[in-house]
PQR file with spaces between the fields and no chain letter, atoms N, CA, C, O and H, PARSE charges and radii, in Angstrom:
ATOM       1  N    ALA     1       5.010    3.570    4.263 -0.4000 1.5000
ATOM       2  CA   ALA     1       5.507    2.704    2.813 -0.0000 2.0000
ATOM       3  C    ALA     1       6.284    3.758    2.341  0.5500 1.7000
ATOM       4  O    ALA     1       7.341    3.373    1.841 -0.5500 1.4000
ATOM       5  N    VAL     2       6.125    4.838    2.337 -0.4000 1.5000
ATOM       6  CA   VAL     2       6.955    5.915    1.554 -0.0000 2.0000
ATOM       7  C    VAL     2       8.266    5.867    2.748  0.5500 1.7000
ATOM       8  O    VAL     2       9.065    5.189    2.101 -0.5500 1.4000
ATOM       9  H    VAL     2       5.267    5.150    2.743  0.4000 1.0000
ATOM      10  N    ALA     3       8.681    6.040    3.523 -0.4000 1.5000
ATOM      11  CA   ALA     3      10.223    5.214    4.180 -0.0000 2.0000
ATOM      12  C    ALA     3      10.939    4.571    4.236  0.5500 1.7000
ATOM      13  O    ALA     3      12.083    4.745    4.655 -0.5500 1.4000
ATOM      14  H    ALA     3       8.032    6.591    4.049  0.4000 1.0000
ATOM      15  N    GLU     4      10.068    2.895    3.493 -0.4000 1.5000
ATOM      16  CA   GLU     4      11.205    2.059    2.361 -0.0000 2.0000
ATOM      17  C    GLU     4      11.720    2.068    1.216  0.5500 1.7000
ATOM      18  O    GLU     4      11.070    1.998    0.173 -0.5500 1.4000
ATOM      19  H    GLU     4       9.138    2.754    3.153  0.4000 1.0000
ATOM      20  N    ASP     5      12.806    2.146    1.290 -0.4000 1.5000
ATOM      21  CA   ASP     5      13.923    2.267    0.052 -0.0000 2.0000
ATOM      22  C    ASP     5      13.080    1.946   -1.315  0.5500 1.7000
ATOM      23  O    ASP     5      12.753    2.804   -2.134 -0.5500 1.4000
ATOM      24  H    ASP     5      13.334    2.203    2.137  0.4000 1.0000
ATOM      25  N    GLU     6      12.754    0.372   -1.416 -0.4000 1.5000
ATOM      26  CA   GLU     6      12.690   -0.159   -2.336 -0.0000 2.0000
ATOM      27  C    GLU     6      10.876    0.686   -3.417  0.5500 1.7000
ATOM      28  O    GLU     6      10.522    0.648   -4.596 -0.5500 1.4000
ATOM      29  H    GLU     6      13.019   -0.325   -0.751  0.4000 1.0000
ATOM      30  N    VAL     7      10.219    1.365   -2.023 -0.4000 1.5000
ATOM      31  CA   VAL     7       8.828    2.357   -2.956 -0.0000 2.0000
ATOM      32  C    VAL     7       9.284    3.578   -3.847  0.5500 1.7000
ATOM      33  O    VAL     7       9.029    4.765   -3.643 -0.5500 1.4000
ATOM      34  H    VAL     7      10.507    1.396   -1.065  0.4000 1.0000
ATOM      35  N    GLN     8       9.970    3.061   -4.817 -0.4000 1.5000
ATOM      36  CA   GLN     8       9.677    3.886   -5.932 -0.0000 2.0000
ATOM      37  C    GLN     8       8.788    5.821   -5.731  0.5500 1.7000
ATOM      38  O    GLN     8       9.108    7.009   -5.716 -0.5500 1.4000
ATOM      39  H    GLN     8      10.177    2.097   -4.982  0.4000 1.0000
ATOM      40  N    GLN     9       7.939    5.195   -5.653 -0.4000 1.5000
ATOM      41  CA   GLN     9       5.784    5.506   -6.195 -0.0000 2.0000
ATOM      42  C    GLN     9       5.096    5.355   -5.010  0.5500 1.7000
ATOM      43  O    GLN     9       4.855    4.207   -4.635 -0.5500 1.4000
ATOM      44  H    GLN     9       7.678    4.230   -5.665  0.4000 1.0000
ATOM      45  N    CYS    10       4.636    6.554   -4.167 -0.4000 1.5000
ATOM      46  CA   CYS    10       3.368    5.808   -3.679 -0.0000 2.0000
ATOM      47  C    CYS    10       1.804    6.950   -3.680  0.5500 1.7000
ATOM      48  O    CYS    10       1.622    7.951   -2.986 -0.5500 1.4000
ATOM      49  H    CYS    10       4.832    7.486   -4.472  0.4000 1.0000
ATOM      50  N    TRP    11       0.696    6.211   -4.922 -0.4000 1.5000
ATOM      51  CA   TRP    11      -0.251    7.197   -5.123 -0.0000 2.0000
ATOM      52  C    TRP    11      -1.170    6.698   -4.465  0.5500 1.7000
ATOM      53  O    TRP    11      -1.450    5.543   -4.144 -0.5500 1.4000
ATOM      54  H    TRP    11       0.844    5.399   -5.486  0.4000 1.0000
ATOM      55  N    ARG    12      -1.890    8.255   -4.184 -0.4000 1.5000
ATOM      56  CA   ARG    12      -3.346    7.503   -3.035 -0.0000 2.0000
ATOM      57  C    ARG    12      -4.526    8.003   -4.416  0.5500 1.7000
ATOM      58  O    ARG    12      -4.499    9.130   -4.911 -0.5500 1.4000
ATOM      59  H    ARG    12      -1.662    9.194   -4.445  0.4000 1.0000
ATOM      60  N    VAL    13      -5.612    6.773   -4.906 -0.4000 1.5000
ATOM      61  CA   VAL    13      -6.134    7.008   -5.877 -0.0000 2.0000
ATOM      62  C    VAL    13      -7.930    7.160   -5.080  0.5500 1.7000
ATOM      63  O    VAL    13      -8.225    7.547   -3.949 -0.5500 1.4000
ATOM      64  H    VAL    13      -5.635    5.858   -4.505  0.4000 1.0000
ATOM      65  N    SER    14      -8.709    6.745   -6.058 -0.4000 1.5000
ATOM      66  CA   SER    14     -10.128    7.261   -5.701 -0.0000 2.0000
ATOM      67  C    SER    14     -10.579    5.998   -6.552  0.5500 1.7000
ATOM      68  O    SER    14      -9.858    5.691   -7.501 -0.5500 1.4000
ATOM      69  H    SER    14      -8.468    6.431   -6.976  0.4000 1.0000
ATOM      70  N    PRO    15     -12.028    5.030   -6.220 -0.5600 1.5000
ATOM      71  CA   PRO    15     -12.502    6.173   -4.713  0.2800 2.0000
ATOM      72  C    PRO    15     -12.122    5.030   -3.493  0.5500 1.7000
ATOM      73  O    PRO    15     -11.719    3.869   -3.542 -0.5500 1.4000
ATOM      74  N    GLY    16     -12.414    5.831   -2.536 -0.4000 1.5000
ATOM      75  CA   GLY    16     -11.742    5.248   -1.066 -0.0000 2.0000
ATOM      76  C    GLY    16     -10.427    5.284   -0.922  0.5500 1.7000
ATOM      77  O    GLY    16      -9.673    5.887   -1.686 -0.5500 1.4000
ATOM      78  H    GLY    16     -12.742    6.775   -2.497  0.4000 1.0000
ATOM      79  N    PRO    17     -10.193    4.847   -0.254 -0.5600 1.5000
ATOM      80  CA   PRO    17      -8.735    4.798    0.605  0.2800 2.0000
ATOM      81  C    PRO    17      -7.672    3.719    0.418  0.5500 1.7000
ATOM      82  O    PRO    17      -7.086    3.022    1.246 -0.5500 1.4000
ATOM      83  N    ASP    18      -7.587    3.791   -1.028 -0.4000 1.5000
ATOM      84  CA   ASP    18      -7.003    2.668   -1.906 -0.0000 2.0000
ATOM      85  C    ASP    18      -5.201    3.763   -2.394  0.5500 1.7000
ATOM      86  O    ASP    18      -5.062    4.923   -2.780 -0.5500 1.4000
ATOM      87  H    ASP    18      -8.063    4.358   -1.701  0.4000 1.0000
ATOM      88  N    PHE    19      -4.201    2.678   -2.116 -0.4000 1.5000
ATOM      89  CA   PHE    19      -3.120    3.222   -2.626 -0.0000 2.0000
ATOM      90  C    PHE    19      -3.066    2.209   -3.939  0.5500 1.7000
ATOM      91  O    PHE    19      -3.697    1.228   -4.332 -0.5500 1.4000
ATOM      92  H    PHE    19      -4.315    1.735   -1.802  0.4000 1.0000
ATOM      93  N    VAL    20      -1.671    3.213   -4.503 -0.4000 1.5000
ATOM      94  CA   VAL    20      -0.857    2.621   -5.765 -0.0000 2.0000
ATOM      95  C    VAL    20       0.187    2.748   -5.185  0.5500 1.7000
ATOM      96  O    VAL    20       0.478    3.760   -4.548 -0.5500 1.4000
ATOM      97  H    VAL    20      -1.159    4.010   -4.184  0.4000 1.0000
ATOM      98  N    LEU    21       1.228    1.318   -5.365 -0.4000 1.5000
ATOM      99  CA   LEU    21       2.587    1.300   -4.472 -0.0000 2.0000
ATOM     100  C    LEU    21       3.663    1.011   -5.907  0.5500 1.7000
ATOM     101  O    LEU    21       3.319    0.056   -6.604 -0.5500 1.4000
ATOM     102  H    LEU    21       0.991    0.496   -5.883  0.4000 1.0000
ATOM     103  N    ILE    22       4.838    1.736   -6.324 -0.4000 1.5000
ATOM     104  CA   ILE    22       5.420    1.248   -7.652 -0.0000 2.0000
ATOM     105  C    ILE    22       6.785    0.869   -6.780  0.5500 1.7000
ATOM     106  O    ILE    22       7.721    1.623   -6.516 -0.5500 1.4000
ATOM     107  H    ILE    22       5.118    2.511   -5.758  0.4000 1.0000
ATOM     108  N    VAL    23       6.630   -0.404   -6.447 -0.4000 1.5000
ATOM     109  CA   VAL    23       8.005   -1.165   -5.550 -0.0000 2.0000
ATOM     110  C    VAL    23       9.028   -1.411   -6.454  0.5500 1.7000
ATOM     111  O    VAL    23       8.605   -1.686   -7.576 -0.5500 1.4000
ATOM     112  H    VAL    23       5.869   -1.017   -6.662  0.4000 1.0000
ATOM     113  N    HIS    24      10.700   -1.400   -6.291 -0.4000 1.5000
ATOM     114  CA   HIS    24      11.460   -2.393   -7.769 -0.0000 2.0000
ATOM     115  C    HIS    24      12.071   -3.432   -6.463  0.5500 1.7000
ATOM     116  O    HIS    24      12.676   -2.628   -5.754 -0.5500 1.4000
ATOM     117  H    HIS    24      11.044   -1.176   -5.379  0.4000 1.0000
ATOM     118  N    THR    25      12.153   -4.283   -6.063 -0.4000 1.5000
ATOM     119  CA   THR    25      13.173   -4.607   -5.496 -0.0000 2.0000
ATOM     120  C    THR    25      14.214   -5.986   -6.188  0.5500 1.7000
ATOM     121  O    THR    25      14.373   -5.821   -7.397 -0.5500 1.4000
ATOM     122  H    THR    25      11.662   -4.937   -6.639  0.4000 1.0000
ATOM     123  N    ARG    26      14.821   -7.090   -5.712 -0.4000 1.5000
ATOM     124  CA   ARG    26      16.228   -7.018   -6.349 -0.0000 2.0000
ATOM     125  C    ARG    26      15.073   -8.593   -7.119  0.5500 1.7000
ATOM     126  O    ARG    26      15.119   -9.028   -8.269 -0.5500 1.4000
ATOM     127  H    ARG    26      14.692   -7.224   -4.730  0.4000 1.0000
ATOM     128  N    ASP    27      14.236   -9.042   -6.037 -0.4000 1.5000
ATOM     129  CA   ASP    27      13.939  -11.111   -6.490 -0.0000 2.0000
ATOM     130  C    ASP    27      12.644  -10.945   -5.912  0.5500 1.7000
ATOM     131  O    ASP    27      12.116   -9.884   -5.578 -0.5500 1.4000
ATOM     132  H    ASP    27      14.198   -8.688   -5.103  0.4000 1.0000
ATOM     133  N    MET    28      12.218  -12.029   -5.832 -0.4000 1.5000
ATOM     134  CA   MET    28      10.887  -12.563   -5.785 -0.0000 2.0000
ATOM     135  C    MET    28      10.748  -12.686   -3.766  0.5500 1.7000
ATOM     136  O    MET    28       9.718  -12.505   -3.117 -0.5500 1.4000
ATOM     137  H    MET    28      12.648  -12.891   -6.103  0.4000 1.0000
ATOM     138  N    PRO    29      12.035  -13.012   -3.259 -0.5600 1.5000
ATOM     139  CA   PRO    29      12.060  -13.202   -2.196  0.2800 2.0000
ATOM     140  C    PRO    29      12.139  -11.963   -1.350  0.5500 1.7000
ATOM     141  O    PRO    29      11.566  -12.036   -0.263 -0.5500 1.4000
ATOM     142  N    GLY    30      12.879  -10.593   -1.720 -0.4000 1.5000
ATOM     143  CA   GLY    30      12.592   -9.642   -1.582 -0.0000 2.0000
ATOM     144  C    GLY    30      11.285   -9.072   -1.704  0.5500 1.7000
ATOM     145  O    GLY    30      10.931   -8.284   -0.827 -0.5500 1.4000
ATOM     146  H    GLY    30      13.344  -10.534   -2.603  0.4000 1.0000
ATOM     147  N    TYR    31      10.686   -9.280   -2.433 -0.4000 1.5000
ATOM     148  CA   TYR    31       9.230   -8.157   -3.009 -0.0000 2.0000
ATOM     149  C    TYR    31       8.357   -9.311   -1.314  0.5500 1.7000
ATOM     150  O    TYR    31       7.915   -8.625   -0.394 -0.5500 1.4000
ATOM     151  H    TYR    31      10.973   -9.921   -3.146  0.4000 1.0000
ATOM     152  N    LEU    32       8.263  -10.704   -1.195 -0.4000 1.5000
ATOM     153  CA   LEU    32       8.019  -11.041   -0.410 -0.0000 2.0000
ATOM     154  C    LEU    32       8.234  -10.446    0.935  0.5500 1.7000
ATOM     155  O    LEU    32       7.291  -10.217    1.692 -0.5500 1.4000
ATOM     156  H    LEU    32       8.623  -11.262   -1.943  0.4000 1.0000
ATOM     157  N    ALA    33       9.132  -10.264    1.151 -0.4000 1.5000
ATOM     158  CA   ALA    33       9.821   -9.393    2.989 -0.0000 2.0000
ATOM     159  C    ALA    33       9.544   -7.933    2.744  0.5500 1.7000
ATOM     160  O    ALA    33       9.405   -7.301    3.791 -0.5500 1.4000
ATOM     161  H    ALA    33       9.898  -10.450    0.536  0.4000 1.0000
ATOM     162  N    LEU    34       9.452   -7.380    1.869 -0.4000 1.5000
ATOM     163  CA   LEU    34       8.435   -5.903    1.750 -0.0000 2.0000
ATOM     164  C    LEU    34       7.402   -6.306    1.759  0.5500 1.7000
ATOM     165  O    LEU    34       6.800   -5.636    2.598 -0.5500 1.4000
ATOM     166  H    LEU    34       9.564   -7.894    1.018  0.4000 1.0000
ATOM     167  N    SER    35       6.646   -7.137    1.270 -0.4000 1.5000
ATOM     168  CA   SER    35       5.017   -6.820    1.753 -0.0000 2.0000
ATOM     169  C    SER    35       4.703   -7.786    2.961  0.5500 1.7000
ATOM     170  O    SER    35       3.548   -8.095    3.254 -0.5500 1.4000
ATOM     171  H    SER    35       7.135   -7.681    0.588  0.4000 1.0000
ATOM     172  N    GLN    36       5.954   -8.295    3.727 -0.4000 1.5000
ATOM     173  CA   GLN    36       5.620   -8.460    4.636 -0.0000 2.0000
ATOM     174  C    GLN    36       5.687   -7.210    5.909  0.5500 1.7000
ATOM     175  O    GLN    36       5.055   -6.910    6.922 -0.5500 1.4000
ATOM     176  H    GLN    36       6.892   -8.044    3.489  0.4000 1.0000
ATOM     177  N    ARG    37       6.660   -6.814    5.277 -0.4000 1.5000
ATOM     178  CA   ARG    37       6.928   -5.329    6.283 -0.0000 2.0000
ATOM     179  C    ARG    37       5.343   -4.647    5.896  0.5500 1.7000
ATOM     180  O    ARG    37       4.700   -4.127    6.808 -0.5500 1.4000
ATOM     181  H    ARG    37       7.174   -7.058    4.454  0.4000 1.0000
ATOM     182  N    LEU    38       4.845   -4.691    4.643 -0.4000 1.5000
ATOM     183  CA   LEU    38       4.499   -3.190    4.914 -0.0000 2.0000
ATOM     184  C    LEU    38       2.962   -3.926    5.050  0.5500 1.7000
ATOM     185  O    LEU    38       2.106   -3.170    5.510 -0.5500 1.4000
ATOM     186  H    LEU    38       5.368   -5.114    3.902  0.4000 1.0000
ATOM     187  N    PHE    39       2.653   -4.863    4.818 -0.4000 1.5000
ATOM     188  CA   PHE    39       0.946   -5.134    4.600 -0.0000 2.0000
ATOM     189  C    PHE    39       0.572   -5.864    6.438  0.5500 1.7000
ATOM     190  O    PHE    39      -0.164   -5.374    7.294 -0.5500 1.4000
ATOM     191  H    PHE    39       3.348   -5.477    4.445  0.4000 1.0000
ATOM     192  N    THR    40       1.400   -7.135    6.507 -0.4000 1.5000
ATOM     193  CA   THR    40       1.067   -7.658    7.391 -0.0000 2.0000
ATOM     194  C    THR    40       1.015   -7.562    9.136  0.5500 1.7000
ATOM     195  O    THR    40       0.637   -8.267   10.072 -0.5500 1.4000
ATOM     196  H    THR    40       1.997   -7.533    5.811  0.4000 1.0000
ATOM     197  N    GLN    41       1.711   -6.091    8.898 -0.4000 1.5000
ATOM     198  CA   GLN    41       1.703   -5.648   10.186 -0.0000 2.0000
ATOM     199  C    GLN    41       0.885   -4.754   10.614  0.5500 1.7000
ATOM     200  O    GLN    41       0.979   -4.368   11.779 -0.5500 1.4000
ATOM     201  H    GLN    41       2.018   -5.519    8.138  0.4000 1.0000
ATOM     202  N    ASP    42       0.086   -4.333    9.906 -0.4000 1.5000
ATOM     203  CA   ASP    42      -0.445   -3.479    9.711 -0.0000 2.0000
ATOM     204  C    ASP    42      -2.198   -3.643   10.044  0.5500 1.7000
ATOM     205  O    ASP    42      -2.662   -4.383    9.177 -0.5500 1.4000
ATOM     206  H    ASP    42       0.010   -4.646    8.960  0.4000 1.0000
ATOM     207  N    ALA    43      -3.160   -3.236   10.909 -0.4000 1.5000
ATOM     208  CA   ALA    43      -4.583   -4.138   11.472 -0.0000 2.0000
ATOM     209  C    ALA    43      -5.520   -3.136   10.438  0.5500 1.7000
ATOM     210  O    ALA    43      -6.627   -3.640   10.251 -0.5500 1.4000
ATOM     211  H    ALA    43      -2.782   -2.635   11.614  0.4000 1.0000
ATOM     212  N    ASN    44      -5.361   -2.069    9.855 -0.4000 1.5000
ATOM     213  CA   ASN    44      -5.887   -1.248    8.646 -0.0000 2.0000
ATOM     214  C    ASN    44      -6.332   -1.688    7.251  0.5500 1.7000
ATOM     215  O    ASN    44      -7.355   -1.490    6.596 -0.5500 1.4000
ATOM     216  H    ASN    44      -4.461   -1.660   10.007  0.4000 1.0000
ATOM     217  N    VAL    45      -4.769   -2.609    6.949 -0.4000 1.5000
ATOM     218  CA   VAL    45      -4.712   -3.536    5.694 -0.0000 2.0000
ATOM     219  C    VAL    45      -5.717   -4.318    5.879  0.5500 1.7000
ATOM     220  O    VAL    45      -5.665   -4.993    6.907 -0.5500 1.4000
ATOM     221  H    VAL    45      -3.937   -2.770    7.481  0.4000 1.0000
ATOM     222  N    ARG    46      -6.844   -4.478    5.046 -0.4000 1.5000
ATOM     223  CA   ARG    46      -7.469   -5.232    4.702 -0.0000 2.0000
ATOM     224  C    ARG    46      -7.155   -6.649    3.892  0.5500 1.7000
ATOM     225  O    ARG    46      -7.283   -7.825    4.233 -0.5500 1.4000
ATOM     226  H    ARG    46      -6.887   -3.930    4.211  0.4000 1.0000
ATOM     227  N    ASN    47      -6.551   -5.834    2.311 -0.4000 1.5000
ATOM     228  CA   ASN    47      -6.631   -6.069    1.325 -0.0000 2.0000
ATOM     229  C    ASN    47      -5.286   -6.112    0.050  0.5500 1.7000
ATOM     230  O    ASN    47      -4.921   -4.985   -0.284 -0.5500 1.4000
ATOM     231  H    ASN    47      -6.447   -4.879    2.034  0.4000 1.0000
ATOM     232  N    VAL    48      -4.724   -7.019   -0.491 -0.4000 1.5000
ATOM     233  CA   VAL    48      -3.721   -6.648   -0.923 -0.0000 2.0000
ATOM     234  C    VAL    48      -3.927   -7.010   -2.304  0.5500 1.7000
ATOM     235  O    VAL    48      -3.916   -8.234   -2.437 -0.5500 1.4000
ATOM     236  H    VAL    48      -5.020   -7.934   -0.220  0.4000 1.0000
ATOM     237  N    LYS    49      -4.150   -6.240   -3.612 -0.4000 1.5000
ATOM     238  CA   LYS    49      -3.603   -7.208   -5.061 -0.0000 2.0000
ATOM     239  C    LYS    49      -2.499   -6.623   -4.911  0.5500 1.7000
ATOM     240  O    LYS    49      -2.114   -5.675   -4.226 -0.5500 1.4000
ATOM     241  H    LYS    49      -4.159   -5.246   -3.504  0.4000 1.0000
ATOM     242  N    SER    50      -1.769   -7.709   -6.064 -0.4000 1.5000
ATOM     243  CA   SER    50      -0.330   -7.495   -6.651 -0.0000 2.0000
ATOM     244  C    SER    50       0.289   -7.613   -7.820  0.5500 1.7000
ATOM     245  O    SER    50       0.771   -8.719   -8.063 -0.5500 1.4000
ATOM     246  H    SER    50      -2.082   -8.479   -6.620  0.4000 1.0000
ATOM     247  N    PHE    51       0.465   -6.335   -9.017 -0.4000 1.5000
ATOM     248  CA   PHE    51       0.562   -7.111  -10.640 -0.0000 2.0000
ATOM     249  C    PHE    51       1.988   -6.970  -10.476  0.5500 1.7000
ATOM     250  O    PHE    51       2.652   -6.517   -9.543 -0.5500 1.4000
ATOM     251  H    PHE    51       0.074   -5.436   -8.820  0.4000 1.0000
ATOM     252  N    PHE    52       2.364   -7.544  -11.780 -0.4000 1.5000
ATOM     253  CA   PHE    52       3.695   -7.801  -12.035 -0.0000 2.0000
ATOM     254  C    PHE    52       4.011   -7.557  -13.197  0.5500 1.7000
ATOM     255  O    PHE    52       3.494   -8.171  -14.131 -0.5500 1.4000
ATOM     256  H    PHE    52       1.824   -7.913  -12.537  0.4000 1.0000
ATOM     257  N    SER    53       5.318   -6.202  -13.448 -0.4000 1.5000
ATOM     258  CA   SER    53       5.564   -5.989  -14.803 -0.0000 2.0000
ATOM     259  C    SER    53       5.721   -7.156  -15.366  0.5500 1.7000
ATOM     260  O    SER    53       5.887   -8.085  -14.576 -0.5500 1.4000
ATOM     261  H    SER    53       5.738   -5.704  -12.689  0.4000 1.0000
ATOM     262  N    VAL    54       5.722   -7.415  -16.512 -0.4000 1.5000
ATOM     263  CA   VAL    54       6.573   -8.082  -17.951 -0.0000 2.0000
ATOM     264  C    VAL    54       6.658   -7.809  -18.482  0.5500 1.7000
ATOM     265  O    VAL    54       6.990   -8.558  -19.401 -0.5500 1.4000
ATOM     266  H    VAL    54       5.588   -6.660  -17.154  0.4000 1.0000
ATOM     267  N    HIS    55       6.532   -6.563  -18.744 -0.4000 1.5000
ATOM     268  CA   HIS    55       7.543   -6.266  -20.175 -0.0000 2.0000
ATOM     269  C    HIS    55       6.888   -4.424  -20.403  0.5500 1.7000
ATOM     270  O    HIS    55       5.688   -4.270  -20.629 -0.5500 1.4000
ATOM     271  H    HIS    55       6.262   -5.955  -17.997  0.4000 1.0000
ATOM     272  N    ARG    56       7.744   -3.303  -20.313 -0.4000 1.5000
ATOM     273  CA   ARG    56       7.514   -1.883  -20.162 -0.0000 2.0000
ATOM     274  C    ARG    56       7.341   -1.373  -21.762  0.5500 1.7000
ATOM     275  O    ARG    56       8.321   -1.126  -22.464 -0.5500 1.4000
ATOM     276  H    ARG    56       8.719   -3.428  -20.129  0.4000 1.0000
ATOM     277  N    ALA    57       6.430   -1.294  -22.070 -0.4000 1.5000
ATOM     278  CA   ALA    57       5.753   -0.577  -23.413 -0.0000 2.0000
ATOM     279  C    ALA    57       6.041    0.672  -23.552  0.5500 1.7000
ATOM     280  O    ALA    57       5.797    1.215  -24.630 -0.5500 1.4000
ATOM     281  H    ALA    57       5.634   -1.494  -21.499  0.4000 1.0000
ATOM     282  N    LYS    58       6.464    1.198  -22.776 -0.4000 1.5000
ATOM     283  CA   LYS    58       6.266    2.942  -22.533 -0.0000 2.0000
ATOM     284  C    LYS    58       7.077    3.460  -21.212  0.5500 1.7000
ATOM     285  O    LYS    58       6.707    3.047  -20.113 -0.5500 1.4000
ATOM     286  H    LYS    58       6.662    0.757  -21.901  0.4000 1.0000
ATOM     287  N    PHE    59       8.322    4.476  -21.324 -0.4000 1.5000
ATOM     288  CA   PHE    59       8.294    4.866  -20.138 -0.0000 2.0000
ATOM     289  C    PHE    59       8.973    6.825  -20.732  0.5500 1.7000
ATOM     290  O    PHE    59       9.916    7.099  -21.475 -0.5500 1.4000
ATOM     291  H    PHE    59       8.623    4.811  -22.216  0.4000 1.0000
ATOM     292  N    GLU    60       8.066    7.702  -20.056 -0.4000 1.5000
ATOM     293  CA   GLU    60       8.433    8.683  -20.255 -0.0000 2.0000
ATOM     294  C    GLU    60       8.903    9.032  -18.987  0.5500 1.7000
ATOM     295  O    GLU    60       9.097    8.205  -18.096 -0.5500 1.4000
ATOM     296  H    GLU    60       7.300    7.480  -19.453  0.4000 1.0000
ATOM     297  N    THR    61       9.097   10.276  -18.876 -0.4000 1.5000
ATOM     298  CA   THR    61       9.480   11.583  -17.300 -0.0000 2.0000
ATOM     299  C    THR    61       9.578   12.645  -18.234  0.5500 1.7000
ATOM     300  O    THR    61      10.493   13.303  -17.739 -0.5500 1.4000
ATOM     301  H    THR    61       8.939   10.948  -19.600  0.4000 1.0000
ATOM     302  N    LYS    62       9.191   13.303  -19.376 -0.4000 1.5000
ATOM     303  CA   LYS    62       9.149   14.309  -19.962 -0.0000 2.0000
ATOM     304  C    LYS    62       7.899   14.638  -19.772  0.5500 1.7000
ATOM     305  O    LYS    62       7.015   13.783  -19.715 -0.5500 1.4000
ATOM     306  H    LYS    62       8.448   12.768  -19.778  0.4000 1.0000
ATOM     307  N    VAL    63       7.617   16.238  -19.622 -0.4000 1.5000
ATOM     308  CA   VAL    63       6.439   16.692  -19.623 -0.0000 2.0000
ATOM     309  C    VAL    63       6.069   17.445  -20.597  0.5500 1.7000
ATOM     310  O    VAL    63       6.560   18.565  -20.454 -0.5500 1.4000
ATOM     311  H    VAL    63       8.335   16.932  -19.668  0.4000 1.0000
ATOM     312  N    PRO    64       5.281   17.337  -21.740 -0.5600 1.5000
ATOM     313  CA   PRO    64       5.462   17.949  -22.884  0.2800 2.0000
ATOM     314  C    PRO    64       4.836   19.737  -22.747  0.5500 1.7000
ATOM     315  O    PRO    64       3.695   19.929  -22.325 -0.5500 1.4000
ATOM     316  N    LEU    65       5.644   20.792  -23.114 -0.4000 1.5000
ATOM     317  CA   LEU    65       5.315   22.009  -22.678 -0.0000 2.0000
ATOM     318  C    LEU    65       4.836   22.830  -23.822  0.5500 1.7000
ATOM     319  O    LEU    65       5.654   23.140  -24.688 -0.5500 1.4000
ATOM     320  H    LEU    65       6.571   20.636  -23.457  0.4000 1.0000
ATOM     321  N    ALA    66       3.108   23.366  -23.958 -0.4000 1.5000
ATOM     322  CA   ALA    66       3.289   24.144  -25.273 -0.0000 2.0000
ATOM     323  C    ALA    66       4.022   25.131  -25.503  0.5500 1.7000
ATOM     324  O    ALA    66       4.242   25.408  -24.324 -0.5500 1.4000
ATOM     325  H    ALA    66       2.443   23.113  -23.254  0.4000 1.0000
ATOM     326  N    LEU    67       4.565   25.869  -26.050 -0.4000 1.5000
ATOM     327  CA   LEU    67       5.334   26.471  -26.973 -0.0000 2.0000
ATOM     328  C    LEU    67       4.543   27.926  -26.992  0.5500 1.7000
ATOM     329  O    LEU    67       3.318   27.901  -27.114 -0.5500 1.4000
ATOM     330  H    LEU    67       4.386   25.644  -27.008  0.4000 1.0000
ATOM     331  N    ILE    68       4.986   28.745  -26.914 -0.4000 1.5000
ATOM     332  CA   ILE    68       4.268   30.851  -26.416 -0.0000 2.0000
ATOM     333  C    ILE    68       5.212   31.484  -27.631  0.5500 1.7000
ATOM     334  O    ILE    68       5.219   32.697  -27.839 -0.5500 1.4000
ATOM     335  H    ILE    68       5.981   28.766  -26.815  0.4000 1.0000
């Protein structure tokens, strides 16, 4: 998954061997092609859930640092 250009972020989350992928594709056919490449060819993948953003509520990349 990390080798795919469409995958912007990959997080391992607990509990269990679960991952969250943040992906960016041009359209739904592009997402379908990506998901088939990533998930249908790997025997270790048993379950996939997809969630789609419909509205960005907030996006920040800065990290607040305490002033000394």
